N, C-alpha and C positions, 0 to 999 in steps of 0.2 A: 424225569422230564420236566415236571412242574418246578423242581428245585432249580434247574438250569434257566427256565423262563423267568423265575423270580430273581435269580442272580443277574441276568441280563437287564431286567427292568430296573433293578436297584443301581446297576452300573450306569444305565442311561440317565437315571434321575440325578446321580452324583455328577456325571459329566455335564448335564444341562445346568445344574446349579453352579458348577464351577465356571461355565461359560458365561452365564448371566451375571455372576458376581464379579467377574474380571473387568478391570478398567480397560477402556479402548486402547490406551497407549501400551498396555502390557499384552493385549490381544494381538495387535498388529505390529507392534514394535515401532519406536519412533526413529525415523530416518535422520541421520545427521545432516546438518546443513552443508551446502557446497559453496565454496568461495566463488565469487564472481565480481565483475566490475564492468560498467558500461557508461557511456555518455553520448549526448547529442546536443546540437544547438542549431537554431534557425535564426537567420538575420536577413530579412528581405526588405530592402529600402523602398521598393515600389509599393508594397502593401502595408509596410510599417510593422510587420510581424517580427518580434524579437523575443525568443524564449529558448530555454534549454534545461537540461537535466543531467546530472552525474550521480552515480550511486555505486557503492562497493560493499562487499560483505566478506568477512573472514569465515563465514559459516555459522556464526553465532550472533554477531552484532552487525547490523546494517547501518551505514552512514551515507548521507547524501545531501544534495543541494539542488534546488531548481529555482528558476527565475522567469519572470514574465514582465514585459513592458505593458503597464496599465494604460487605459484610455486617457487618464488624466496626466500622462507624461511621466509618472514615477515608475521606477523599477521595483518590483516586489521580489525579495530574495528569501527563500525558506530553506534553512539548514536543519537537518533532522537526524535522529538516531532511532533505531527500533530494535528491540529484542524481546524475548519471552518473559522477562522479569518486569521491565519498566514499560513495555508497550511502545507506542509511537510518541516521541517527544520532539516538538518542533519549536524553532526560534524564527520568528518572522521579522524582517527588517525592510525598510523602504529607503531608496535612494532618490534624491531629487525632491522637487517641490511640486505639489499638485497645481495644475494650471487649468483654468476654466475660461476659454476664450468666449467673447460675446457671441451669441448666436447670430447667424446671418439673417438679414431682414427677409421677410416673406416676399415672394415675387408679387408684383402688382401688375395686373393685366388690364389693359385699356379696353374700351368698348369695341 
């Protein structure tokens, strides 16, 4: 009886040591990426909102681009790629020239 308890305890210690030493990706298994692709855009003349995003993936490499109309009148365009080896790599470009209109004069109130 003592030999069985000792064998069970030894097996439990070996199992625990194996569990603790195992890397998380081998413990749970790494799920393969799934291909996808999406896009959206908003252009509202009334409010001046103009932005969008498009992205796609083959399951390993993600590529995409997003843009936004900045308050200074330029359009910022970010083109990027992302994967597990290189991480997120972005290229930022601007279209147009920044414009800074003169501020409106403060209202003057009479007596």
